[in-house]
Each structure stands twice: as C-alpha cells, then as structure tokens.
N, C-alpha and C positions, 0 to 999 in steps of 0.2 A: 556387475551391480545391476539389481532389479529394479524395475520401476512398478513398486508396490508400496504402499503406505507405510508397512512395517519397516521396510529398507530405507525409505525417506526420513523417518524419525529416528532410526538408529544412527543414519548418517549426520542429520541436523545434531542430534544429541553429542556426538564425538566432536563436531567442530565447535559446539557450546564449551564442552568441558575441557576440551584441550587448549583452544584458541580465543574463542570471543570472550569468555568470562574471565579469564586469567588477565586479558589485556584491557578489560574495563577496572580491574581490581574491585570487583563488587565484594560486600561482605555484609553477611547477615547480623553483623552487631555481636554483643554479647549475649550469653544465654545458652540454651541447649540447640544443637545444629538442628535445622528444618529437615522436617520429615521428608518433606516434597522439594527437592532442591530448584534452584533457579533454572538450572537446565530443563529439570522436568516440567517446569512450569511453562517455559518457552514451546518445549514440545507439543504439550497438552493444549495450548494456546492455537498453535498450528494446524493441529489435528481437527480441532473444534470448526475452523471455519472450511478446511478442505472438505470436512463430511457434512458441511451445510446447516451444522446444529447453532443457528443464530440466536437462540433463546440460551442462557448459560443453565437455567434450571433443568432444562431437558438435555443438555449436555452432561452434567454431574449425573443425572439418573443414567444416563445411557453409557457413559465411559467405562465403567466396569466391563460392560458386555464386550464394547467395540475394542477398546484398546488395554482391557484390564491386564492382559498378559504381558504387555511391556510397562505399565505402570502400576505395580501391586499396591501403592499407596497413592491415595488421592485425597482431594482437599473437599471441604464442605463447599456449598454454592457461595456462601458470604466471605469465606477465606479465599476462596477462587477469585472472587469478584474484587476483593480488597489488595491482594498480591498482584492482579493483573494490572489494577490500576497504577500500582506503584513500581511497576516494570517497564515503563515507556523509555528509560535510556537504554536499558537492555535490548527492548525489540528494535528500537532503531539502531545499536550497533550492530545486531544480529543481520538485519537486512542489508546493510551498507557492507558488513563483511562479506557476505555470499555474493553482493554484487560485484564487487573489486575481483573476487576468485571465479567470476564467470565469463568465458570467453568473449560473449557480446558486449562487455562493458569496454572494450577496445574499439568496438565500431565507432566509424566517423560521422554517423548520422544519429541525430536524438529526435524524437517525435516529441511536442509540446503541446499541451491542452489541458485545461481546466475542467472539472466533474463536480457538481453538485452534491453535497453531502448534507441532507435534510436533518434537521435535529427537532423538529416539532411541527403540529399543523393546526394549531389553533392560537388564537389571539392572547388568552391567556398564558400560554406556555412562552410564548415570546417575551410576555411582560413580567414572568415570576420565576423562568429558568434560571439556573446556577451559570447558564451560559450566555445570558444576557451581557452583551457588550464585546463578546468573542464572535457571535452569531448574529447574522442579520438577514435581511430580506435582500435576495437576488433574483435574477431570471434564469430559468432552466431553458436554454434555446431548443435544446433537442425537443423537449415537449411542449414549449410554447406556454410556461406556465411559471408563476412565482412561488417561491420555496422561502422557508426560514431554516437557516443553518450556516454551514460554512462552503467554502469552495476550496476544493482539493486541486493544487497546480501540480501536475507530473511532467516530468522529463525521463523518457526511457529510451532503451534502446530499440531497433527494429523487432525484435522478438518479444518486447513487451518486458524486459527486465528494467527493474525501476532504480533509477540511477540519481533522481533528484527530485525533491517534494517540498512544498509548504503549504500551510492551511492558513486561509485569510477570510476576513468578515468581507462578503461580497459586496456589502452595501459602502464599505469604507474603503476598499483597494480594489483597483480595476486589474485586469488581468495584465497588461503590460507592466505596471507598478509591481504584481505579485512576482512576476518574471525577474523582474530586477531585484527584489528581495530575495528570491531564491539563489541566483547567481552570486548575490554579494557574499553567500557563505561558500568557500572554497570547496567543502564537503559536496555540495550540490552542481558545483560548476564544471563542464565538460572540458576537456581539453583545446587549447587554441588548434585551430583548423579544422574543428567539427561543423558541420552541418545542421542547421535546426530547422526542422519543416513543421509548420504550423498553419492555422488559420487565418483569414483576412483580418479578423479581430486583432492581431499584433502588429498591423500596419500601421506605418510612422516613421518618418525620417530620423526623430531623435531616438526612437527605439532601437531602431537599425543600427545607427551611429553606436549607442551604448554597448551592442552586442559585439559590433565591429571591433571595439576597445579592448574585448575579451578575447578577440580570435574567433568569434563566432560568425558564421555567414547564416542569414536568414533567407529562407525560401517559404513563400505563401503564395496563395491565388491572388490574381489580380483584382483590384476593386472595379465598381463600375465605371469609374472615373478614369481606369489606367489601361493602357493597352495590353492586351492578353497574349504572351508570347507563346502561348500552349505549351509549355515546357513543364507545368507544375505535375507532380506525381501525386494524382489523385489516388491511385491504388496504395501507395505507402501511407497517404494520409489516413486512410480507413483503418490502419493497424491501431493508431491511437483510440480510435472509437471501439474497436474490439478488445483493447486492453480495458477501457472503462466499462465495456459491458461484462468482461470476465470479473471485475472488481465487485459490480452491484449484482449481476445475475447469478454468478457462481460462488462468490466470496461472501456476499451479504453487506456489501458497504452500506448501502441504504437503510439498512435495519440494524444498525450496529449497536443500538441501546444505550449509548452514553448519555448520561445526564449531566454530569459535571466534567470541567476541562480535562482533568487527568485521565478519565474514564473514556470521554470522545478520543483524545490523542491515543490512548494506548489500543483502542478499538481498531483506530484506522490503521496504525502501524502494525496491527495484528494481521490485518488483510494483506497490506502490502509485504511483510515478511512471509506471508504463506504463498504469493504469487511468485516472489522471488526464490523460495525455496525450492518450489517446484521447477521453476526455470533452470535453476543451479543443478537440480538433481537429474533432470531430462538433459542436460548436456554430459552431465557424469556418466550417464547410461548410454548415451548416444542416440537418445529417441528422436524419430524425424519432426515431431511438432514439439517445438520447444516450451510452449504456453499450454500443452495440453494437460488438463488435470483430471481426465478421463481414468487413469490408472489409480487414483487416490480418492476417488468419490465412489464410496462404497456403501451407500445407505440402504441398498436393497434388502439385504439380512435382517435389518432392523424392522422389517414391516410387521412381523408378529409379535414384536415385544411392546 
C-alpha cells in the first residue's frame, strides 16, 4: 500500500462502503439516490483538511482539479455545507471505527489534554452567536490569553491516535469534570490497567480516586507543594502538545468556520477523522512516523490555479 493521498482516500472509501456505513444503518430516505454518496462525502471532507483548504468555497472550486479524478460528481458549496453539518454521526462513527482497527489503540498509555477551539473574537459574536450557551469564555494557557469558544478534551495513544474526546463550555466545565464526563461514556473509556499521562491541572485526590475506580492510573507532574520524585515522563507529555499543534497548525482546527452547533461539531469531527485516517493508513503502510501528514499534503501544484 502506498503512502499517497489517492491510496488513502481509496482505502477509506472501501472501509466506509463495506463496513462503517452498513454498521451505522444510514439511509438517504425516500426519493432518488444521492449523486454524491455518504462515503464520497466523508472522503471529500477528509481530503479538504489534509490539503489545508480551511475555506469551503475555495475547496469546492479547487476540488475538481485536485481530486476530480477520484470524484467525478461533486457538490455545490451550499449543498456540501448542508450535507457536512448533517454527517456528524457518520464522521464520529468513522473515526472510532478506524481507531479500534489501529494497533496503537491497544497501547496501555493514554495522553490527556484540553485544547481551546475559538468560535469568535468580538463581544457581539459572543452575545448573538447561535453557539451562545454552548461556547463560553476560557483561558488559553499556552498563549496566556482569553478566548470565546469551546474546549476540546482529548485522550489519545502515544502516536496521536484519538480514542476519546468531548467538547465542553470552558466557563461552565473544568478540565477534571470534562474528563469525568468523557470517561462516563464507555466508547471513550480506555481499558482497565491503562496509565493516563496528564498535566498538573488534573491534580486532586478525588479525581485520581475516580480514575482508579475505572482502573486508570494517573501520572502527572508534581505541584509546587508536593515532593517531586523526578519520574514524570516530560518527553511523553510533549506528545499531546504535538498532537494539538497538528490539529491546529496542519488541520485547521482553530479556523473551522462553524457558526452553529451542528456545523461546529461536524468540523471538529472532520479534523479528528482526518488525523485518525492518516495514522491508520500509515500503520497499514508501515510508515516510520505514524502521525506524519507530509505524504498527503500536496498543495504546491495548486500555486498556479
């Protein structure tokens, strides 16, 4: 199997058509069959973010040149937007399907962290947006600034494979409570015996006891008022920061363009699915760097278009 975009999209389409969509029992309802199937829609969504087209209008204009040989039938921008907003369940099912079929999902270590997902930058947006109530003000500790949006909590394998996630209002839900919410859902919960590596923001005897009840051992840096045994794997802790950078810097998580809850949720899932697809495909190809997207990021040929 080759590590190129065409092969990745073909492999993903086969998984969708043969396994994921039948297991979801999705149906287009009465009427004529869709000209662009749900499997094609998901593949187009993955290709969009892998190729760094954050603007959907730009993507729809460029798609015939970039992936037209794979998708002879394409959607208008408005129809693509509508179909994508309605595909949240399928996008989530797809990224979870690929996760459990990737070898790193059996790793006994999980990395936890939260990353801000801004949804607006003005007071008027915060007051009038359809995301009001779902989004709130939070603190972006990495950049020492406040933002208005949601916080995406992630649990991933050491190679970056996303195995658990939840989206919360940062003003109403703190990180430890968000992790409890995440692991309350069985689909997000790692196996008993798993070790969770996180930062000192998750410190707390009650939180660690709750995780222990689930069979999860918490490892974090020592706080200033605690003795430091010097055994915390800071090199491993940097992996989750690198995953966050991949989602934001390469897959455009911060410029998602979602304006309503269904659109925001679909666009977040779109980025997570693209990352899981690349890692799943890199494992299948035997690539050395499982989270590398370089083989699928081919924007240079479009410079003259």
